[in-house]
N, C-alpha and C positions, 0 to 999 in steps of 0.2 A: 354534498359536503366536499370541500376542497381538501385534498390530501397534502399534508405538509411533510417536508423532507426532514427527517430527524438528523441531528448532528451526532457525530461520534467523536470521542476523544482518542486522539492518536498520540501515543507517548513513545519517545525514543529512550531506550534503557540508558540510564545515566545521562540524560539529555533533556531537551525541551518537550513540551506537550502542546498540542494545538487541536482545533476542531476541524472536522471534515464532514462533507456531505457526499452522498452517492453520485453527485454530478461530476466529480473529478476522480481520476485514478489516484492512488496513493503517491505515485511518482510526481504527478502534477502538484499535489498538495505539498509534498516535501520540498519541491523546487520553489513553490510560492513562499514557503517559510524560510527559504535560504539555507536549508539543511543540505549539505553536500552529499551526493550519492552518485555512484557510477551508473552510467546507462549508455546504450548505443541505439538499438533498434526501436524501442518504445512499443513493441508488439509481441513480446514474449518469445522471440526467436533466439536471441543471443545469450540470455541469462546474466548479462553484465550487472543488472540492478538487483540481483538476488539478495535477500536479507532474511534474517531469522525472525519468524513469528513466535514471540514468547507467549503471548496470550491473545485471545480474541478470535474472531472469525472474519474471513474475507471471501469474496466471490470474484471469480475471473470474468472479465468482460469478453475475452476471447480464449480459446483453448491454447495454452502455451505449448511451444515445441521444445523449449530449453529443458534440460534435465535439472531437476532440483530435488533436494532431500525432502523428506516428509515434514520437517519442521521449517522449511523455507518457503518463501513466496516471491513472486515477481511483481514489485510495486507498479511497474509500467502498465500492467493489465489487470490490476485488482482494485476493488473498492471495498471499504470496510462495511461489514454487516453489523458489527458490534464495536464497542471500544476495543482498541488493540494496543499492544506494546510490541515494538520492533527493536531488534538489535541490528544496527547498520555497521 
C-alpha cells in the first residue's frame, strides 16, 4: 500500500489559511504563500522566525538552539503534525 502524505491546514491568526504537507518546513510554506516573516539562519539557531503557536502540534526537524517560550515555535525547523494556527 502506498502511503499518502496528509495535508494540514495552516492558519494565520487574523490572516490567510493554506495547506501544508510534511515535505516542507512551515517557514518554506509561509514564504511560498507570500506571507512575510522574519528569518536568518533557517536552522533553529537565531530565533528570528519565532512565532506563537495558538493551536495544533508541530515537530522539529532538528533540535533548535534558540531560546523560545513554551507557546512559541521556530517555523524554520518545524513541520505541522496537525492543523495549526499561528500568530506572526
